[in-house]
Backbone bond lengths (Angstrom), bond angles and torsions (degrees), N, CA, C in turn:
res aa  C-N    CA-C-N  psi(-1)  N-CA   C-N-CA  omega(-1)  CA-C   N-CA-C  phi
1 M - - - 1.458 - - 1.531 108.98 -
2 P 1.330 117.51 131.98 1.464 120.21 179.97 1.521 111.54 -56.41
3 L 1.344 116.55 146.46 1.458 122.14 -175.24 1.522 111.98 -58.53
4 R 1.333 116.91 -40.12 1.469 120.75 -175.50 1.533 112.92 -98.13
5 A 1.282 116.60 13.84 1.469 119.46 179.72 1.526 110.51 -64.09
6 R 1.305 115.92 141.73 1.457 121.50 177.65 1.530 107.99 -117.82
7 T 1.286 116.79 122.44 1.458 121.06 -177.79 1.525 110.12 -124.54
8 Q 1.315 114.76 154.24 1.454 121.01 177.62 1.530 109.26 -84.86
9 R 1.313 116.41 136.90 1.458 120.88 177.28 1.524 109.12 -94.13
10 Y 1.336 115.83 129.82 1.455 121.60 177.96 1.528 109.25 -120.91
11 E 1.328 115.64 130.93 1.455 118.99 175.46 1.526 109.27 -68.72
12 S 1.328 116.16 142.38 1.459 120.08 -176.80 1.524 109.60 -142.63
13 V 1.329 114.57 161.99 1.457 121.22 178.89 1.524 108.20 -153.05
14 I 1.322 116.02 149.32 1.457 121.38 173.72 1.526 107.52 -94.45
15 R 1.312 116.22 122.52 1.466 120.61 178.94 1.528 108.66 -133.72
16 N 1.325 116.19 121.49 1.467 122.41 179.49 1.533 112.28 57.45
17 G 1.330 115.06 35.29 1.447 119.99 178.45 1.515 114.25 78.88
18 M 1.348 117.22 10.32 1.461 121.50 -179.26 1.525 110.19 -120.56
19 L 1.320 116.22 141.03 1.458 122.17 177.52 1.519 109.24 -82.92
20 M 1.330 116.83 122.16 1.456 121.84 178.62 1.516 108.97 -116.90
21 I 1.324 115.37 130.73 1.465 122.42 -175.65 1.523 109.04 -117.29
22 W 1.314 116.38 129.81 1.468 122.18 179.66 1.523 109.62 -82.75
23 H 1.334 115.19 125.26 1.468 120.26 175.89 1.516 108.31 -129.72
24 D 1.315 116.00 126.38 1.457 120.83 179.54 1.519 108.47 -140.56
25 A 1.333 115.43 123.14 1.465 120.11 -176.70 1.518 112.52 -62.96
26 E 1.345 117.03 -24.14 1.461 121.07 179.65 1.524 112.18 -90.28
27 G 1.341 116.89 -4.42 1.454 120.00 176.95 1.515 115.22 77.94
28 S 1.311 118.12 20.72 1.464 120.49 -179.54 1.526 110.21 -73.04
29 P 1.336 117.75 153.59 1.472 120.25 178.21 1.523 110.91 -67.72
30 A 1.314 115.56 156.96 1.463 120.79 -177.73 1.527 111.23 -61.81
31 D 1.321 115.97 136.89 1.461 122.49 176.71 1.525 107.41 -101.32
32 H 1.319 116.43 97.42 1.461 120.57 -177.00 1.526 112.74 -72.37
33 D 1.332 117.68 -12.75 1.458 120.48 179.22 1.526 112.70 -71.63
34 I 1.333 117.60 -17.82 1.463 119.33 -178.31 1.530 111.69 -104.36
35 L 1.318 117.14 12.78 1.459 119.93 174.97 1.528 110.32 -64.02
36 P 1.335 117.87 150.46 1.467 119.67 171.96 1.519 110.22 -59.50
37 P 1.315 118.21 154.76 1.466 120.88 -176.10 1.526 112.53 -70.72
38 E 1.318 114.43 155.82 1.463 120.10 171.40 1.527 107.98 -68.88
39 L 1.330 116.21 132.86 1.456 121.20 -179.59 1.527 108.87 -96.08
40 E 1.313 115.17 113.53 1.461 120.71 -176.34 1.530 110.64 -61.37
41 G 1.316 115.59 130.18 1.457 121.06 176.18 1.513 115.25 92.51
42 I 1.346 116.82 -16.08 1.469 119.81 179.21 1.526 108.98 -67.35
43 G 1.320 116.42 135.95 1.465 120.94 -178.60 1.514 112.81 86.68
44 T 1.339 116.83 5.34 1.461 120.92 176.65 1.530 108.94 -116.97
45 D 1.329 116.00 179.06 1.462 120.34 179.14 1.520 112.93 -68.60
46 R 1.306 116.46 -7.68 1.472 119.73 -179.43 1.529 111.72 -70.21
47 Y 1.353 117.13 -30.28 1.464 121.83 -177.56 1.529 110.45 -122.12
48 T 1.337 114.90 156.78 1.459 119.84 171.40 1.530 108.74 -72.22
49 D 1.329 116.67 166.29 1.459 120.89 173.77 1.528 109.56 -68.56
50 W 1.343 115.07 158.17 1.466 119.53 176.54 1.528 110.57 -63.56
51 T 1.332 116.77 137.82 1.459 120.40 163.59 1.528 106.74 -91.91
52 R 1.320 117.62 152.68 1.469 119.76 -177.69 1.524 110.31 -140.74
53 K 1.334 115.62 133.96 1.463 121.39 176.16 1.529 108.73 -143.50
54 V 1.342 115.61 158.70 1.465 121.61 -177.54 1.524 108.93 -133.90
55 I 1.332 116.22 136.07 1.459 122.57 175.66 1.525 108.39 -125.90
56 D 1.322 117.52 132.24 1.462 121.65 173.39 1.526 109.19 -91.01
57 V 1.324 117.00 129.26 1.462 122.76 175.98 1.529 106.53 -114.74
58 P 1.338 118.29 100.59 1.462 121.18 -166.60 1.515 116.22 -82.43
59 N 1.344 119.30 -15.79 1.466 117.36 -174.95 1.529 112.46 -143.01
60 A 1.322 115.99 50.63 1.461 120.80 175.54 1.526 109.10 -147.33
61 H 1.328 116.08 145.66 1.457 121.44 177.56 1.522 109.70 -79.28
62 C 1.325 116.39 151.97 1.468 121.42 179.77 1.523 112.59 -56.09
63 R 1.325 117.04 -28.62 1.465 119.21 -177.22 1.521 111.81 -62.15
64 E 1.348 116.65 -24.12 1.457 119.26 -179.26 1.524 111.30 -62.65
65 I 1.328 116.85 -38.81 1.463 119.10 179.85 1.526 110.55 -73.71
66 V 1.339 117.35 -36.43 1.463 120.63 179.90 1.530 110.73 -67.64
67 D 1.333 118.40 -32.46 1.469 121.58 178.08 1.526 111.87 -57.04
68 N 1.335 117.43 -25.41 1.460 120.60 -179.86 1.528 112.89 -60.83
69 V 1.328 116.49 -21.75 1.468 120.49 -178.09 1.528 111.05 -57.85
70 V 1.333 117.98 -32.95 1.464 121.01 -176.63 1.527 112.82 -108.10
71 D 1.314 117.75 2.75 1.469 121.07 -172.54 1.530 110.57 -89.88
72 M 1.315 116.15 88.14 1.464 120.98 179.96 1.520 111.91 -67.78
73 A 1.335 117.54 -43.55 1.462 121.44 -171.22 1.521 112.98 -66.41
74 H 1.332 117.59 -27.68 1.464 117.75 -175.49 1.527 112.03 -68.07
75 F 1.338 117.26 -18.34 1.461 118.13 176.91 1.534 111.04 -65.90
76 F 1.325 117.02 -31.12 1.472 119.41 177.17 1.523 110.93 -77.57
77 Y 1.325 116.62 -49.47 1.461 120.26 -172.22 1.525 113.58 -79.22
78 I 1.319 117.40 -33.06 1.462 120.75 -174.41 1.527 111.92 -101.46
79 H 1.339 116.78 -41.71 1.468 119.91 -176.10 1.531 113.36 -104.32
80 F 1.331 116.52 0.28 1.472 122.44 172.25 1.527 112.89 61.16
81 A 1.333 115.80 48.78 1.460 121.39 178.57 1.524 109.43 -135.75
82 F 1.344 116.26 154.94 1.459 122.29 172.32 1.530 108.44 -92.40
83 P 1.324 119.55 108.53 1.476 119.56 174.97 1.521 109.49 -74.12
84 T 1.318 117.23 109.80 1.462 121.26 -176.27 1.522 112.77 -91.48
85 N 1.316 117.19 -16.20 1.461 122.17 178.14 1.526 107.24 -150.10
86 F 1.340 116.91 132.85 1.471 119.13 -176.34 1.522 109.34 -150.45
87 R 1.342 115.69 123.08 1.470 121.14 -176.73 1.525 109.79 -146.87
88 N 1.335 116.44 147.40 1.463 122.86 177.08 1.521 111.18 -123.76
89 V 1.342 115.47 145.93 1.460 122.26 172.12 1.528 107.46 -136.92
90 F 1.332 117.42 124.35 1.464 123.00 175.29 1.524 108.06 -115.94
91 E 1.310 117.01 133.67 1.460 120.32 176.82 1.514 109.67 -162.75
92 G 1.328 116.87 130.68 1.461 120.62 -179.62 1.518 111.01 59.90
93 H 1.333 116.06 -128.43 1.464 119.99 -179.09 1.519 112.02 -94.65
94 M 1.360 118.25 10.76 1.459 121.76 -175.01 1.530 111.31 -115.55
95 A 1.322 115.05 142.39 1.466 122.26 174.05 1.522 107.30 -133.02
96 T 1.343 116.50 124.60 1.459 120.88 -172.40 1.519 111.01 -121.81
97 Q 1.309 114.47 142.00 1.466 122.63 173.39 1.527 108.35 -118.67
98 F 1.335 116.61 124.83 1.461 122.86 172.79 1.524 106.91 -105.54
99 M 1.320 117.41 126.53 1.461 119.85 -175.78 1.522 110.61 -146.77
100 E 1.337 115.96 139.65 1.455 122.47 171.58 1.520 107.68 -127.27
101 S 1.328 116.48 143.04 1.470 118.80 -176.67 1.519 111.08 -151.94
102 T 1.341 113.77 161.53 1.464 122.05 168.54 1.518 107.75 -127.30
103 G 1.324 116.64 155.88 1.459 120.29 -175.21 1.520 113.56 -77.40
104 R 1.338 115.63 157.87 1.460 122.77 176.74 1.529 109.83 -85.38
105 P 1.325 118.45 121.72 1.466 119.44 -179.09 1.523 114.25 -68.01
106 D 1.336 117.54 -18.29 1.465 118.99 179.12 1.523 112.25 -83.83
107 M 1.337 117.33 -4.41 1.464 120.93 -178.83 1.520 110.74 -126.56
108 A 1.328 117.40 36.63 1.465 121.24 -178.50 1.517 110.76 -56.86
109 G 1.325 115.45 133.39 1.460 120.69 179.63 1.511 114.34 87.61
110 E 1.352 117.53 -2.19 1.462 121.54 -179.94 1.526 109.18 -116.23
111 G 1.345 116.98 125.30 1.460 120.06 177.60 1.522 110.86 56.75
112 Y 1.364 115.62 -127.06 1.461 121.24 177.67 1.529 110.11 -97.03
113 G 1.354 116.14 16.96 1.452 121.75 -171.57 1.511 114.63 -80.27
114 D 1.295 116.83 71.87 1.456 122.27 172.91 1.520 106.48 -140.81
115 E 1.340 116.76 117.54 1.465 119.22 -173.91 1.521 113.17 -62.41
116 D 1.330 117.83 -15.18 1.462 121.10 177.47 1.525 112.43 -88.76
117 L 1.349 117.10 -2.53 1.462 121.26 -177.85 1.531 110.13 -98.53
118 I 1.311 116.66 117.05 1.467 122.72 177.44 1.524 108.18 -112.42
119 L 1.325 116.42 126.73 1.461 121.86 -178.65 1.527 110.10 -114.39
120 K 1.312 115.63 140.04 1.460 122.57 171.07 1.518 106.83 -128.93
121 S 1.333 116.31 117.30 1.464 120.47 -168.08 1.518 112.11 -128.09
122 E 1.334 115.68 139.19 1.468 123.52 168.72 1.517 106.74 -129.96
123 A 1.323 116.31 112.23 1.465 121.42 -174.80 1.521 109.82 -122.40
124 T 1.337 116.97 125.86 1.463 121.37 -176.08 1.522 111.09 -126.54
125 Y 1.333 115.48 129.09 1.463 121.64 168.47 1.526 108.18 -84.30
126 Y 1.321 115.59 127.81 1.469 122.22 173.13 1.524 106.58 -105.28
127 G 1.321 115.82 93.10 1.449 119.55 -171.92 1.516 110.08 87.22
128 P 1.329 116.96 -167.24 1.466 120.38 -169.77 1.514 115.93 -78.46
129 S 1.352 118.54 -11.86 1.467 115.19 -168.55 1.523 116.34 -148.09
130 F 1.326 119.21 3.48 1.463 119.52 -178.63 1.520 109.36 -122.34
131 M 1.327 115.96 122.97 1.455 120.75 -175.97 1.524 110.93 -124.59
132 I 1.339 115.32 139.24 1.459 123.05 170.76 1.520 107.82 -113.93
133 N 1.320 115.86 134.98 1.463 121.92 -177.75 1.536 108.98 -121.79
134 W 1.336 115.87 111.01 1.463 119.56 173.23 1.521 107.56 -86.35
135 L 1.313 116.90 117.67 1.454 121.35 -169.88 1.521 110.31 -129.63
136 E 1.320 115.41 127.88 1.456 121.36 173.67 1.524 108.64 -113.16
137 T 1.320 116.93 127.92 1.456 121.29 179.99 1.525 109.59 -116.54
138 D 1.317 114.22 142.59 1.466 121.69 176.70 1.515 106.46 -126.92
139 Y 1.321 115.45 108.89 1.466 119.62 179.36 1.525 108.48 -118.35
140 K 1.335 114.79 104.56 1.459 121.73 -178.94 1.527 111.45 54.29
141 G 1.341 115.74 38.34 1.453 120.57 178.45 1.510 115.26 88.45
142 F 1.346 116.91 -5.68 1.466 120.74 177.95 1.524 108.05 -90.38
143 L 1.328 116.60 110.97 1.460 121.87 -174.56 1.520 110.88 -92.60
144 T 1.322 116.49 134.14 1.463 121.95 179.31 1.524 109.35 -138.43
145 K 1.328 116.63 137.59 1.462 122.18 174.01 1.520 108.63 -103.87
146 V 1.312 115.46 125.69 1.465 122.49 -176.81 1.524 108.48 -125.45
147 I 1.326 117.06 141.34 1.465 121.15 175.79 1.531 108.53 -122.37
148 P 1.334 117.42 94.58 1.467 119.90 171.25 1.532 110.14 -81.72
149 V 1.321 116.79 147.58 1.456 122.16 170.76 1.518 108.03 -130.54
150 N 1.320 116.50 150.86 1.464 118.78 171.90 1.513 109.67 -144.80
151 C 1.315 114.39 152.37 1.461 122.05 -178.98 1.521 108.10 -144.09
152 H 1.320 116.90 131.64 1.465 118.77 176.45 1.534 109.23 -117.87
153 I 1.312 114.67 136.36 1.463 122.20 -177.34 1.527 108.84 -119.29
154 P 1.337 118.74 121.58 1.473 119.72 178.18 1.525 110.67 -61.55
155 T 1.314 115.56 136.18 1.465 121.42 174.57 1.523 111.05 -115.65
156 G 1.329 117.09 0.25 1.452 123.26 178.71 1.516 108.43 179.75
157 P 1.338 118.01 178.41 1.468 120.56 -179.31 1.526 112.82 -59.09
158 N 1.332 117.62 -31.11 1.455 121.35 -179.61 1.523 110.91 -137.56
159 S 1.319 115.79 51.36 1.463 120.91 176.17 1.522 108.23 -159.05
160 F 1.323 115.41 152.60 1.456 119.05 177.11 1.516 110.31 -155.83
161 K 1.320 114.12 163.45 1.460 121.75 177.27 1.526 107.07 -110.06
162 L 1.326 116.27 121.77 1.456 122.09 -179.77 1.525 109.64 -98.92
163 Q 1.328 115.67 121.62 1.460 121.30 177.58 1.528 108.17 -114.45
164 Y 1.319 116.45 134.51 1.457 118.46 -179.70 1.520 110.22 -147.28
165 G 1.308 114.71 158.80 1.454 120.66 178.60 1.518 108.58 -168.78
166 L 1.306 116.16 176.38 1.458 119.26 177.94 1.515 110.36 -158.06
167 C 1.304 114.53 165.46 1.454 121.27 170.71 1.522 107.58 -136.18
168 V 1.317 115.99 157.49 1.456 122.22 -174.46 1.515 109.34 -123.90
169 E 1.333 115.73 133.93 1.454 118.88 172.93 1.528 108.45 -69.32
170 K 1.318 116.10 125.55 1.462 120.18 -174.70 1.529 109.97 -68.29
171 P 1.326 117.45 119.42 1.471 119.64 178.16 1.531 110.70 -63.28
172 E 1.307 115.27 144.53 1.460 119.85 -179.91 1.526 110.22 -60.86
173 G 1.328 114.40 137.98 1.454 119.96 176.30 1.515 114.55 89.82
174 L 1.345 117.62 -6.52 1.463 120.15 179.94 1.523 109.85 -99.18
175 D 1.334 115.89 142.51 1.453 119.88 177.41 1.522 109.61 -78.91
176 D 1.336 116.23 169.20 1.464 121.06 -175.99 1.522 112.04 -61.71
177 K 1.321 117.14 -38.33 1.467 120.34 -178.20 1.523 110.78 -62.53
178 T 1.333 117.08 -43.99 1.462 121.07 179.31 1.522 110.67 -67.56
179 A 1.339 117.17 -40.27 1.465 120.75 178.69 1.522 110.48 -62.48
180 R 1.334 117.21 -41.65 1.471 120.13 178.17 1.530 110.62 -64.50
181 Y 1.323 116.14 -36.94 1.465 120.32 178.34 1.528 110.29 -62.47
182 I 1.337 116.22 -44.70 1.461 120.68 178.13 1.531 110.08 -61.14
183 G 1.349 115.88 -42.71 1.461 119.92 178.40 1.517 111.93 -60.25
184 T 1.335 116.52 -41.62 1.467 120.75 179.66 1.524 111.05 -65.27
185 K 1.333 116.98 -41.00 1.465 120.37 -179.47 1.526 110.85 -65.24
186 Y 1.335 116.84 -42.02 1.462 119.37 177.33 1.525 110.79 -65.90
187 S 1.329 117.06 -38.84 1.460 120.41 178.04 1.519 110.46 -60.83
188 D 1.328 116.67 -42.07 1.466 120.40 177.99 1.527 110.81 -64.41
189 M 1.346 116.41 -41.61 1.468 120.03 -177.80 1.522 110.96 -64.25
190 F 1.344 116.95 -47.73 1.459 119.19 -178.89 1.525 111.00 -73.52
191 G 1.338 116.59 -28.71 1.459 119.39 173.33 1.515 111.11 -63.36
192 D 1.339 116.69 -42.49 1.464 120.27 175.61 1.523 110.40 -61.75
193 G 1.356 116.15 -35.75 1.458 119.66 177.75 1.520 111.90 -63.15
194 F 1.336 117.30 -42.52 1.465 120.35 176.31 1.525 110.66 -62.16
195 L 1.323 116.80 -40.45 1.468 119.77 179.77 1.526 111.15 -64.53
196 Q 1.343 117.00 -34.22 1.461 119.56 175.10 1.527 110.15 -61.49
197 D 1.339 116.62 -40.54 1.461 120.42 177.10 1.527 111.46 -67.69
198 V 1.332 116.30 -40.33 1.467 120.72 -177.64 1.526 110.35 -58.34
199 H 1.330 117.49 -39.85 1.469 120.40 179.17 1.528 111.02 -59.78
200 I 1.338 116.26 -33.60 1.462 119.69 176.57 1.515 110.42 -71.33
201 W 1.331 117.13 -48.17 1.466 120.77 -177.73 1.524 112.04 -59.09
202 L 1.326 116.27 -37.37 1.462 119.85 -176.83 1.526 112.11 -69.69
203 N 1.327 116.67 -17.81 1.463 119.95 -176.86 1.530 112.25 -124.37
204 K 1.309 116.27 20.68 1.463 121.88 -174.85 1.528 110.13 -104.08
205 A 1.319 116.34 126.35 1.463 120.45 176.83 1.527 108.86 -86.74
206 P 1.329 118.39 129.29 1.470 119.85 -179.76 1.523 111.76 -66.53
207 V 1.327 115.87 134.46 1.466 122.04 176.03 1.523 107.01 -124.92
208 Q 1.331 116.55 116.37 1.456 120.38 -174.08 1.527 112.21 -76.08
209 N 1.342 116.91 -31.99 1.456 121.15 -177.64 1.527 109.88 -128.67
210 P 1.326 117.36 70.28 1.474 119.89 -174.92 1.525 112.22 -68.85
211 L 1.334 114.77 146.81 1.455 121.32 172.78 1.528 106.80 -86.13
212 L 1.337 117.07 120.62 1.454 121.62 -169.56 1.525 111.41 -109.32
213 C 1.340 115.46 153.02 1.455 120.98 167.87 1.533 107.72 -104.74
214 E 1.320 117.13 174.35 1.460 120.94 -170.08 1.526 112.55 -59.46
215 E 1.347 117.27 -40.53 1.453 120.32 -174.99 1.527 113.74 -81.84
216 D 1.336 118.37 1.33 1.469 120.76 179.63 1.518 112.52 -72.05
217 G 1.317 117.68 -16.88 1.458 120.01 177.83 1.522 112.57 83.90
218 P 1.335 116.51 178.67 1.466 121.81 -174.05 1.534 112.79 -82.60
219 V 1.329 116.29 66.40 1.466 121.12 -177.45 1.522 110.90 -61.69
220 Y 1.331 117.13 -46.59 1.459 119.96 -177.29 1.529 111.83 -65.75
221 Q 1.316 117.22 -39.11 1.469 120.20 179.04 1.524 110.92 -66.42
222 L 1.338 116.45 -37.99 1.459 119.49 177.53 1.521 110.98 -65.26
223 R 1.312 116.58 -44.19 1.469 119.67 179.89 1.525 111.07 -65.77
224 R 1.319 118.02 -32.97 1.469 120.25 175.58 1.530 109.97 -66.03
225 W 1.345 116.90 -41.47 1.476 120.28 175.34 1.524 110.09 -60.56
226 Y 1.323 117.41 -43.68 1.468 122.62 -176.01 1.527 111.49 -67.59
227 E 1.325 116.80 -27.73 1.467 121.16 -176.36 1.524 111.79 -63.04
228 Q 1.330 118.71 -24.83 1.466 120.86 -177.84 1.525 112.19 -60.02
229 F 1.339 117.49 -22.69 1.459 120.93 -177.47 1.535 112.50 -89.03
230 Y 1.341 115.86 1.05 1.458 120.29 -179.68 1.525 112.12 -116.57
231 V 1.334 117.61 12.21 1.458 121.46 177.47 1.526 108.71 -129.74
232 D 1.334 116.61 163.61 1.458 120.54 175.59 1.532 109.61 -64.22
233 A 1.320 115.73 154.81 1.462 120.80 -177.24 1.530 111.58 -55.83
234 A 1.341 116.73 -35.74 1.468 120.30 -178.50 1.526 112.06 -69.54
235 D 1.326 116.80 -17.88 1.467 120.88 -177.12 1.527 113.07 -99.87
236 V 1.329 117.06 2.98 1.464 119.81 176.18 1.527 108.41 -72.31
237 T 1.340 117.11 123.37 1.458 121.40 -177.18 1.531 110.83 -95.90
238 E 1.324 115.14 163.53 1.465 120.09 -178.68 1.519 111.62 -63.00
239 E 1.337 117.43 -36.56 1.457 119.52 -177.60 1.531 112.37 -68.49
240 M 1.339 117.76 -18.31 1.465 120.44 175.82 1.519 112.04 -74.89
241 T 1.335 116.91 -26.65 1.460 120.50 -171.44 1.531 114.21 -117.79
242 E 1.332 118.05 -10.48 1.454 119.52 -177.75 1.530 110.58 -67.52
243 R 1.317 115.86 154.67 1.460 120.88 -176.76 1.529 110.43 -66.61
244 F 1.333 114.22 135.03 1.458 120.94 178.17 1.518 108.00 -139.63
245 E 1.324 117.04 131.44 1.466 121.93 178.77 1.521 109.37 -125.79
246 F 1.329 114.95 144.49 1.467 119.56 179.59 1.522 108.69 -154.18
247 E 1.336 115.91 131.54 1.462 120.57 176.93 1.522 109.36 -120.08
248 V 1.329 116.20 131.19 1.454 121.65 179.08 1.526 108.53 -90.71
249 D 1.320 116.71 129.46 1.461 121.18 173.74 1.531 107.60 -80.04
250 T 1.313 115.94 109.12 1.469 120.12 -175.75 1.529 113.09 -90.39
251 T 1.337 117.81 2.66 1.463 121.20 -172.82 1.525 112.40 -59.04
252 K 1.327 116.76 -55.49 1.466 120.26 -175.73 1.528 111.06 -65.69
253 A 1.331 116.56 -40.88 1.468 119.34 179.38 1.528 110.80 -60.42
254 N 1.330 116.69 -43.14 1.459 119.80 -178.91 1.525 112.04 -68.32
255 E 1.339 117.89 -29.61 1.462 119.84 175.44 1.524 110.48 -61.22
256 F 1.325 116.76 -47.32 1.461 120.82 178.46 1.521 111.14 -65.96
257 W 1.337 115.81 -43.04 1.462 119.45 -177.32 1.522 112.04 -65.04
258 R 1.333 117.23 -41.17 1.466 119.52 -179.49 1.526 110.42 -66.56
259 A 1.331 117.33 -36.01 1.461 120.23 175.23 1.529 110.24 -63.75
260 E 1.325 116.57 -41.12 1.467 120.61 178.09 1.522 111.10 -63.43
261 V 1.335 117.19 -41.78 1.461 121.26 179.46 1.526 110.64 -65.09
262 E 1.344 117.57 -40.50 1.463 120.71 178.11 1.526 110.63 -61.73
263 E 1.325 117.03 -40.16 1.459 120.60 176.73 1.528 110.97 -63.13
264 N 1.319 116.13 -41.60 1.467 119.89 178.92 1.526 111.18 -63.09
265 L 1.346 116.04 -43.22 1.465 120.12 -179.84 1.529 110.99 -65.08
266 A 1.346 116.86 -40.71 1.462 120.34 179.16 1.522 110.90 -65.00
267 R 1.314 116.53 -42.05 1.462 120.05 178.65 1.525 111.06 -63.81
268 K 1.337 116.31 -42.09 1.461 120.49 179.42 1.532 110.88 -65.13
269 A 1.358 116.50 -39.87 1.462 119.66 178.40 1.516 110.61 -63.16
270 G 1.337 116.64 -38.75 1.459 120.02 177.75 1.516 112.51 -65.32
271 E 1.340 115.30 -40.15 1.467 119.00 178.50 1.526 111.30 -66.03
272 D 1.333 116.33 -38.45 1.464 119.97 -178.78 1.518 112.60 -69.87
273 S 1.350 116.31 -28.92 1.466 119.60 -177.96 1.515 113.47 -90.28
274 S 1.333 117.40 -8.60 1.461 120.29 -180.00 1.518 109.93 -66.84
275 P 1.351 117.60 134.14 1.471 119.57 178.81 1.525 111.17 -65.95
276 V 1.288 115.07 143.31 1.462 120.81 178.44 1.513 108.66 -94.15
277 E 1.328 115.67 119.01 1.472 119.81 -179.62 1.518 110.12 -74.23
278 P 1.337 116.16 137.30 1.472 118.94 178.74 1.516 111.00 -66.89
279 V 1.285 116.28 146.40 1.454 123.34 179.73 1.525 108.48 -99.52
280 E 1.335 115.11 121.74 1.453 118.93 -179.99 1.533 110.46 -76.53
281 T 1.306 114.20 138.85 1.467 119.48 177.43 1.498 109.64 -124.30
282 K 1.283 115.14 147.12 1.466 119.88 178.62 1.517 109.53 -96.81
283 S 1.332 113.30 133.30 1.475 117.40 179.98 1.520 109.80 -86.96
């Protein structure tokens, strides 16, 4: 480093095996009370090591990824799952999504599309860009606890770098090699899920005042919560941080979706049973 170099000092801390750096445009000291929680068992033999991957999103604002917190319907159309329970809670610097789902049988092998896959998820943003997801999966009776994390860092007014990874609680009776294999497979699955979202973000036109239907969720309330991170601390209002809860009734949506899936399965069965006509060739 050059002798006369001048660098900015940033407070930092290691949390759950990850380096976290405090950045504040107003220069305030780090608030350690709003750090993400310590994850019990992480860094021990109880869990696999973190997997880590990075995706560049060159033409979308960070708010596009945060909007997913309230987007119940995209789990059916983008991730190929039936969301059977969906609820949001916003309070202070945290925004949480509670979600339960089962896979779509017409999309087996795609995203979360396996009717034998049951997901129970609690995902919380701690501040504007770091999320921890406590996830329990049940696949044909095989229970697994997975902790995905993701963090997005703005690289420009309409671009960001998405970093994500996960670790898996090692199931009893499995050796380390098998546990690591399971961790890698889950990392690939959730990585594919992020890529499904990225395709939307890359082709999504921002709408500041969208016209919503009932099942769209509390988009405006989420954006009001998110706005607190784009103003000076003195300008943060009570309505940005006060507790807000909202639960989406998924009953009617799932009725339509299950009918659509049945139609898809019937059409596919018809295509599979259709006789294949021989192709004549000239010798």
